[in-house]
C-alpha positions in Angstrom: -17.7 19.5 -0.9 -17.7 17.1 2.0 -15.4 14.1 1.5 -15.1 10.8 3.4 -11.7 9.1 3.6 -11.8 5.4 4.8 -8.9 4.0 6.8 -6.7 4.6 9.9 -3.0 4.3 8.9 -0.1 6.5 7.8 -1.4 6.3 4.2 -4.7 7.9 5.2 -3.0 10.6 7.2 -0.9 11.5 4.2 -4.0 11.6 2.0 -5.8 13.7 4.5 -2.9 16.1 4.9 -2.9 16.7 1.1 -6.7 16.7 0.6 -7.4 19.4 3.2 -5.0 21.7 1.2 -7.6 21.7 -1.6 -10.1 24.6 -1.8 -12.6 22.0 -3.1 -12.6 20.2 0.3 -15.0 21.7 2.8 -15.1 19.1 5.6 -13.0 16.0 5.5 -14.3 13.0 7.5 -12.0 10.1 8.2 -13.4 6.7 9.3 -12.0 5.6 11.7 -8.8 7.7 11.4 -6.1 8.1 14.1 -4.6 10.8 16.4 -3.0 12.5 13.4 -6.1 12.8 11.3 -8.0 13.9 14.4 -5.9 17.1 14.4 -6.8 18.1 10.8 -10.1 16.4 9.9 -13.2 14.9 11.6 -12.7 11.3 12.8 -15.8 9.1 12.8 -15.6 5.9 14.9 -16.9 3.5 12.3 -15.1 0.6 10.6 -14.0 1.0 7.0 -15.9 -2.2 6.2 -19.2 -1.3 7.9 -21.0 -0.4 4.7 -24.3 0.3 6.3 -22.8 2.7 8.8 -20.8 4.4 6.0 -24.1 4.8 4.0 -25.8 6.4 7.0 -22.9 8.8 7.5 -22.7 9.8 3.8 -26.4 10.7 3.7 -26.3 12.5 7.1 -23.3 14.6 6.3 -24.1 15.2 2.6 -20.8 13.6 1.5 -20.0 13.9 -2.2 -17.0 11.7 -2.6 -15.5 8.6 -0.9 -11.8 7.9 -1.0 -10.8 4.3 0.0 -7.4 3.9 1.6 -7.0 0.2 2.6 -7.7 -2.9 0.6 -10.3 -4.6 2.8 -13.3 -2.4 1.9 -12.3 -2.7 -1.8 -12.0 -6.5 -1.7 -15.4 -6.6 0.1 -17.0 -4.6 -2.7 -17.6 -1.0 -1.5 -17.5 0.3 -5.0 -20.3 -2.1 -6.1 -22.2 -1.3 -2.9 -22.4 2.4 -3.8 -23.1 1.7 -7.5 -26.0 -0.6 -6.7 -27.6 1.6 -4.0 -30.3 4.1 -5.3 -29.2 6.6 -2.6 -25.5 6.3 -3.3 -25.0 5.5 -7.0 -24.1 9.1 -8.0 -21.4 9.5 -5.3 -18.0 8.6 -6.7 -15.9 6.0 -4.9 -12.1 6.3 -5.6 -11.2 2.7 -5.7 -11.8 -0.3 -8.0 -14.8 -2.6 -8.3 -14.9 -5.9 -6.4 -13.7 -7.8 -9.4 -10.9 -5.3 -9.9 -9.9 -5.6 -6.2 -9.5 -9.3 -6.7 -6.1 -8.5 -8.2 -5.0 -8.0 -4.6 -7.6 -10.3 -3.0 -6.3 -13.3 -4.8 -2.7 -13.9 -5.9 -3.9 -16.7 -8.3 -6.4 -14.3 -10.0 -3.6 -11.7 -10.4 -1.2 -14.3 -11.9 -3.9 -15.4 -14.3 -4.6 -11.8 -15.4 -0.8 -11.2 -15.9 -0.5 -14.4 -18.0 -3.6 -13.6 -20.1 -2.4 -10.1 -21.0 1.2 -11.2 -21.6 2.6 -9.0 -18.8 6.0 -10.2 -17.6 5.8 -12.2 -14.3 7.5 -15.2 -12.6 6.4 -18.8 -13.5 4.0 -20.2 -10.9 1.5 -22.8 -9.8 -1.1 -22.8 -7.1 -2.1 -25.5 -4.5 -4.7 -26.2 -1.8 -4.8 -28.6 1.2 -6.0 -31.4 -1.1 -3.0 -30.9 -3.5 -0.4 -30.1 -0.8 1.8 -33.1 -1.8 1.7 -32.1 -5.4 2.9 -28.7 -4.3 5.8 -30.3 -2.4 6.7 -32.1 -5.7 6.5 -28.8 -7.6 9.0 -27.3 -5.2 11.4 -30.0 -6.2 11.4 -28.8 -9.8 12.4 -25.3 -8.8 15.8 -23.8 -7.8 16.4 -22.4 -4.3 15.2 -20.0 -2.9 11.5 -20.9 -2.8 8.7 -18.3 -2.8 5.4 -19.2 -1.1 2.5 -16.7 -1.2 -0.8 -17.0 0.7 -3.5 -16.4 -2.0 -5.6 -14.1 0.1 -5.1 -10.9 2.2 -2.5 -11.4 4.9 -1.6 -7.7 5.8 1.6 -7.8 3.7 3.0 -10.8 5.7 1.8 -13.7 3.7 4.9 -14.2 1.6 7.7 -16.5 2.6 11.1 -16.8 0.9 12.9 -20.0 2.0 16.4 -21.3 1.1 16.0 -25.0 2.1 13.7 -27.4 0.1 12.6 -29.4 3.1 11.8 -26.3 5.1 9.8 -24.9 2.2 7.9 -28.1 2.0 7.2 -28.0 5.7 6.0 -24.4 5.5 3.7 -25.2 2.5 2.1 -27.8 4.7 2.0 -25.3 7.6 0.2 -22.8 5.4 -2.3 -25.1 3.7 -3.0 -27.8 6.3 -2.4 -25.9 9.5 -3.6 -22.6 8.2 -0.6 -20.5 9.3 -2.3 -17.4 7.8 -5.9 -18.5 8.4 -8.2 -18.4 5.4 -5.7 -16.3 3.5 -3.5 -19.4 3.0 -6.3 -21.9 2.1 -4.7 -21.6 -1.3 -0.9 -21.0 -1.8 0.9 -19.8 -4.9 4.4 -21.1 -5.4 6.6 -18.9 -7.7 10.0 -19.1 -9.1 12.4 -16.8 -7.3 13.5 -13.7 -9.2 16.9 -12.1 -8.3 16.9 -8.3 -8.6 16.0 -5.0 -7.0 12.4 -4.4 -6.0 10.5 -1.1 -6.6 7.0 0.1 -6.6 5.2 1.8 -9.5 2.0 3.6 -8.7 -0.7 4.3 -11.3 -3.9 6.2 -11.0 -6.6 5.3 -13.6 -10.1 6.3 -14.5 -10.5 2.9 -16.3 -9.5 4.4 -19.6 -6.5 6.7 -19.2 -3.9 6.8 -16.5 -1.2 8.8 -14.8 2.0 7.3 -13.5 2.8 8.7 -10.0 6.3 9.0 -8.6 8.2 5.8 -8.1 9.1 4.6 -4.6 10.9 1.8 -2.8 9.9 0.5 0.6 11.8 -1.7 3.1 9.7 -4.6 4.3 12.0 -6.5 6.7 12.1 -5.6 10.4 15.9 -5.8 10.6 18.9 -3.8 9.2 20.2 -5.0 5.9 16.8 -6.4 5.0 16.9 -9.2 7.6 14.3 -10.7 9.9 10.5 -11.0 9.4 8.4 -9.1 6.9 6.4 -6.1 8.1 3.9 -3.8 6.5 6.9 -1.5 5.7 9.7 0.2 7.7 10.4 3.1 5.5 10.4 4.4 1.9 12.3 6.5 -0.6 11.0 8.4 -3.6 12.0 8.7 -6.4 14.0 5.4 -6.8 17.5 6.7 -7.9 18.3 3.8 -10.3 15.0 4.1 -12.3 16.0 5.9 -15.5 14.0 7.0 -18.5 14.8 3.7 -20.3 13.5 1.5 -17.4 10.4 3.7 -17.0 9.6 3.4 -20.7 9.8 -0.4 -20.4 7.6 -0.3 -17.3 5.0 1.8 -19.1 4.9 -0.1 -22.4 5.2 -3.6 -21.1 3.3 -3.4 -17.8 1.2 -0.2 -17.2 -0.4 0.0 -20.6 -1.3 -3.7 -20.9 -2.7 -3.6 -17.4 -5.1 -0.7 -18.1 -6.0 -2.2 -21.5 -6.6 -5.5 -19.7 -9.2 -3.9 -17.4 -11.0 -2.7 -20.5 -10.8 -6.0 -22.4 -12.0 -8.0 -19.3 -14.8 -5.5 -18.5 -13.3 -4.7 -15.1 -14.5 -1.3 -13.8 -11.5 0.4 -12.3 -11.3 3.9 -10.9 -8.5 4.2 -8.5 -4.9 3.3 -7.7 -3.0 0.4 -9.1 0.2 -0.4 -7.1 2.5 -2.6 -9.2 5.2 -4.3 -7.2 8.1 -4.9 -9.6 11.5 -6.5 -9.6 14.2 -5.1 -11.9 16.1 -8.2 -13.2 19.1 -7.1 -15.4 17.2 -3.9 -16.3 14.0 -5.9 -17.3 10.9 -5.1 -15.2 8.9 -8.1 -14.0 5.6 -7.9 -12.0 5.7 -9.5 -8.5 2.2 -8.5 -7.5 -0.6 -6.0 -7.8 -2.2 -4.1 -5.0 -5.4 -2.1 -5.6 -4.6 0.9 -3.4 -1.6 3.0 -2.5 1.2 1.4 -0.5 2.0 2.2 3.1 4.6 3.7 3.8 5.1 4.6 0.1 2.1 7.0 0.2 4.0 9.0 2.8 6.7 9.8 0.2 4.6 9.8 -3.0 1.8 12.1 -1.9 4.1 14.8 -0.5 5.8 14.9 -4.0 2.5 15.7 -5.7 2.2 19.4 -6.4 -1.2 19.1 -8.0 -4.5 19.4 -6.1 -5.3 15.8 -4.9 -9.1 16.4 -4.8 -9.1 17.8 -8.4 -7.1 14.7 -9.4 -9.7 12.4 -7.8 -12.5 14.3 -9.5 -10.8 13.8 -12.9 -10.8 10.0 -12.1 -14.5 10.1 -11.1 -15.4 12.0 -14.3 -13.2 9.9 -16.6 -11.2 13.0 -17.5 -7.8 12.0 -16.3 -6.3 12.4 -19.8 -7.0 16.2 -19.5 -5.3 16.5 -16.1 -1.8 18.0 -15.9 0.0 16.2 -13.0 2.7 18.2 -11.4 5.5 16.5 -9.4 7.9 18.1 -6.9 11.5 17.3 -8.2 12.8 17.0 -4.6 13.4 13.6 -3.0 11.2 12.5 -0.1 12.0 9.8 2.4 10.1 8.4 5.4 11.2 6.4 8.4 8.6 4.3 10.2 8.7 4.1 14.0 7.2 0.8 15.3 6.3 -0.8 18.6 8.9 -3.1 20.2 8.2 -6.7 19.3 6.4 -5.9 16.0 5.7 -7.7 13.6 5.1 -10.3 16.3 3.6 -9.5 19.8 3.7 -5.9 20.9 2.1 -3.7 23.5 -0.2 -0.7 22.8 -1.0 2.4 24.8 2.5 3.8 25.1 2.6 7.6 25.5 4.5 9.3 22.7 6.6 12.3 23.6 8.6 14.9 21.6 6.1 15.5 18.8 6.2 19.2 19.4 10.0 19.3 18.8 9.8 18.0 15.2 11.0 20.6 12.7 11.6 20.3 8.9 9.7 17.0 8.7 6.1 15.9 8.5 4.8 13.4 11.0 2.2 11.0 9.6 0.4 9.1 12.3 -0.3 5.4 11.6 -1.1 3.3 14.8 -2.0 6.1 17.2 -4.9 7.3 19.2 -5.7 10.1 21.6 -6.1 9.0 25.2 -6.5 11.4 28.2 -5.0 14.3 26.1 -1.9 12.2 25.1 -1.0 10.7 21.8 -0.5 6.9 22.5 0.6 4.0 20.4 -2.3 1.9 19.0 -0.6 -0.5 16.5 2.6 -2.1 15.3 3.6 0.7 13.0 3.1 3.9 15.0 4.2 6.8 12.8 6.1 7.8 9.7 8.6 10.7 9.7 8.7 12.2 6.2 11.3 14.7 4.9 12.3 16.4 1.7 15.8 16.8 0.3 17.7 17.6 -2.8 18.6 13.9 -2.7 17.4 11.0 -0.6 20.4 11.1 1.7 19.7 14.7 2.6 16.0 13.8 3.2 16.9 10.8 5.3 19.3 12.9 7.5 16.3 15.1 8.4 14.0 12.2 9.1 16.5 10.5 11.4 17.3 13.7 13.2 13.6 14.1 14.0 13.1 10.4 14.9 15.7 11.0 17.6 13.5 13.6 19.1 10.6 11.2 19.6 10.2 8.6 22.3 7.9 5.9 23.7 8.5 2.8 25.6 10.1 0.0 23.4 10.1 2.3 20.3 12.0 0.7 17.4 13.0 1.8 13.9 15.4 0.8 11.1 18.5 2.9 11.0 19.5 1.9 7.4 16.6 3.0 5.1 18.1 3.6 1.6 21.2 1.4 2.4 21.0 -0.4 -0.9 20.8 2.8 -3.0 24.1 4.4 -2.0 
């Protein structure tokens, strides 16, 4: 069958790389895609949120499945758009309904869902510009450091962790009154700080049953030793070495099961990925946040570890037969190192020619912010590409990734040299 994949990042290139391996996939269309997907699929230059253009493409190309990579189309309701359209209603969309996507679209909605279903999470309250001074008073009741989260979508950058009370109060005003993150911070959630090690749990659900995918840990800060500004992610490791069977059992019984049961109790249609951001506090898993799609760059280490046919897996989701699917996982470790543009996550330049791609061996290059220009692959975003490798352990895999990163070059190229530093 013909399949449409929405998105343009490293996550989408990893999905495309895996989906075209399936005998069930005839032609894979990617909208809008990048230079990497252009080499293995058919890029279509339309936005992932242009639903009318997507409908026209689906009908024209006889597309039988739509896989949604990023959060924007989900939060804007692409699942509901298909379901409520006479011409599209029988075409499965892999991704949750609009109300399901609100788990990522609104931090407050997610916290209310967690509390309602007795899923462990940090204490919190939420504030708007009208109640900003109440928010400043609430900060005074908490211990340092202080966690401020923009309620809406802020491309993974809307969370601030601040040590000083006065600075936290100033930043709260900055977010609410001066709209530091635009409309995303018209409401801000303030949370108690949890001290532990973060990890990501990925779940695929058909709304009734679920499969837990390999664990992963990503590295958000731009600088070595987890310093500097938050980014969309500078690298990732899978599996997470310290996650043992005891911790996984706690995650499943206390968090995954009540989440899926919560969808059913609340009447939330959900056929897609649930990305549960967790923190391990003294071997007790606590939810930091939900995302309603796969993470990036975690996808670049999770998908390569799936031995099963990804298209078959998506069909099982669409047909609500996930409980019958036997998910096979590669036992090897996988790591990825993200190469970014100089200046990212602040101002950076695009259009830099990337050289050395043909010299990469024993790693997979997943393109993120790239495009083809005059026969060259050039940078077209902050995070440019992810270099993924396998190994018997994560150190071996990282050695391969870094060896290949050293083969690549573009002007002002940057990357973290210490991915996995906290796992040794």
